[in-house]
C-alpha angles and dihedrals in degrees: 000000000000090000091072093050091049092046092051090052101039105019090212126062126186120196114192133169098030127123108274119251104238127205113328093358090082099058091037090057090048092055088069087074098049145289117336124227108246109212124193088269096043136268098306122071112198110211111204136121108287119163091194091067108075095209127104091233089073097049129084091250129103124277116221116229118274141138125259123252096024097131089047090054087225110092115202117236098228135024113207120196128187121188110218097173134013124158123207114282092009094142116199095123110186111235124215124192117202099218094180089064092040091056092052088066096054116100120241090242092055092044089055089055093046090051089067095051128091125181129214117207119196133181136146114258110258123176101334107336140063147073124113139298141164128223140176114245094229116064138175126228106243094221108029094030089222119151112259139182119244104193135130123196119242113260122221097175137096094323108017124222112214119212123204119184114206122204093030127094110259093235089060096054098088092048091050092050092050092047090049090051091055090052095046093052096042106128090228091069102022127086120184112201116211107207127235121187110268095025116145116197124188118196130188101234093197094055102032137055117206140196140150141250117230120281121242106230088300137156091204113160125205128173119209133196128186117217104208102193135020110180121218133181125235090278091053095254117147119253111207114231114253111260092003094158093063099041115107117182103339109200116243111258117270113273092223130038095202120033125179101220103174105031121133114253108272094226090047089051091052093049093048096047125112114262095240098030098048101098095048096038092048092050093047092049094052094044092048092074095059143266097295127007145144122256108202095188090062097032094234145097122247124218118193106177118092092216091055091047092053090050091052095044091052097040123110087207091073127061130216089213101108096169093118092055092043094050091049089063092064106053093152096053123099099232092208086071092065101042093121091049092052090045091058095040095047090061095050117112090236089066095045136086140204118344096000091052091047094054094045092047092050090050091056092046088057086059099046102042123163087246092056092048091048091051091053096044095093090051091049089052090052091050091050093052092047091051091049094049094085090056090054093044099044100028093231141055142181093234102199098056099032099045121356095059094039102048100061094042091048093048092050092047088051092050090051089043091231110180115248091243091060099044099090090052089045092051096047094049091046092050091050092052092043093052092051095043093045096047097242094129135066108259105237132142090253092054090044092055091049091050093047092051091049089050092052090049093050092044093052092043090054090045089057091044090052092053091047092052090051088059097034113026116204138184092263145106097268095050090053091052091052089062089052091047091061093044096049099030094239124172121241090248091058092051091048092050092054090050090050090048091054089050096048099038096037096058108046099038094046092048092050095045092049089053094045092050094047091049091053092046091057101031098049108082114251097358099108092048090051091052092048089053094045114021090177087077090064099090092051092043091053091056091049090050090051089051091050100043114011116189090221101066099183138029114199141188137180121233114241092196138006114297136182115215118177088340092307116130112226114184130209108281094024117132120230120204121201115193111221089203090058097040090051089057098047104142090210089064108027128052112226090358094182094058126083108229114174091191093056110134126220094012112201118203144150096223089117095034126244140258127011092349096052106147111273090203095057094105093049090049092051092050092052094049095044092052093043099049095041088054092048097052090044097049101031112034091162096048115151143156109281107264113255094025132100123204112248119223122219113212094172096158141006092255101049139040133181138128135286095198138019113167112204134192125189 
């Protein structure tokens, strides 16, 4: 078909003066080019003013430039328009931006910066379209392999589209958006099509962005069809679809080859699990559905093989920036209320990829060196003993509140050299941020405001601490990061975000893992007595406990482009969850994976992650737990759960699990 050759060469094709394709003749003709996207209302979208449809597409107002299929994560190849009615002077010219040509005018330096940016788009679903997705700014045409621009303008109309740019300082966002607008509407790359009745326009959705100028009191009527796939051979020649002439409205292929339709909610399963049986039951339940599958209730895919997880966690085709998934969990929150929170979080290494992640990670490693940890080890030991003294004095203790929550926060405050007078403020702000970040709170506007205020307080506190360390260097985390800042040319905001990340991530995960490990020490028959008799087994036992019941339950990534894993189709923007409980029990990697063996050698686990994002605080966490449990077996050889009490688990979010109460008696 010549149309495909013309489209490949010109990207935009206008057919004028032909007989109009009435009724079903229009979509039937389009099926000759490939599969059609089947919306909830069918394959044809009629674009005309319709006050009943609460979407800006059906108003007389303008439509900012965008590409079709973004919120479906499956962009169609072609967009085909036919104008059925257009009066004189109706306005509403459809705009097309040639992004291939636009990208040719961008300098290599600016392209390198853009390569580090990802953008989250968020809007409520109205009529047929909406939700959230994340995309890189720089794209590649799937057929021609040309560099393209994947960018949609913010929308401040009937149903707004929010735009969040990750990897860029928040104070630069508005300037970037304005500069991008100038480039998009530059006459050298913009064509505005003035409609004539009967016009058919074909646009390459991978190469072009499109929008619309405002209508002028018009009843103009355009019908639009999306051609999902157009197949080409290795030389880029079009391959006609089999039986194209008889196809009418082929549905787009299923997004997921295996979907669990009737599974219990994973968080509900966690919360309903037996205290002792949870880790094994949870793992068995997740694995029972297969190696790779889609979980509609959570809106994510699940991967259960350790080898697949390692591939994903190392892959450049997946991003650690989970903002789109995170934002989707708070549909009732006004996102403007948490701008400061997102500003700090977006610059954390855990939300970054590639070179940006590498620089931010190295900066934090300058702060938490082995030498620094070693220098603080005696002080950590003193803190442990002081926290255990009440148990020796009183004979009993509620472990979670009295020790597990206090030890990590005290150690971190020591390593930041936070003055005693500031530590309660420090702890409260950190807990507020941690609860919001970890999903242990109800996402309301009131909670969002509280979190944002805590974030501002922490950010400004660290800003002051940074300035103080410039004048008065210390043997602490912040002084080490200052050295990295000079070496890697990092901004103050980036340094502050890494400090905040250490604070947020270092508290909740350490607290939960300490509780999980202690529970297994006392709940597993004979284990505590063996550790009392031979404390040198404690380091190995701790790794086995992390394998069995990791505090971080899930690792997750977002696909940057379509992937196939174990035959499962994962589209760009899809989230992939990897259960640490399941990965740690992979029978291909662990002998007798369902048995706790404290003498197991070479324990492999995902409790601290894997790959470039392996937890930088792992060594500090190990030191704390080793000192704590050695002190406990030495001082309390008869330690037990307080008779008549049962430890209470705390499954406050899908990602994390710990305990709210563990009553101990010596």
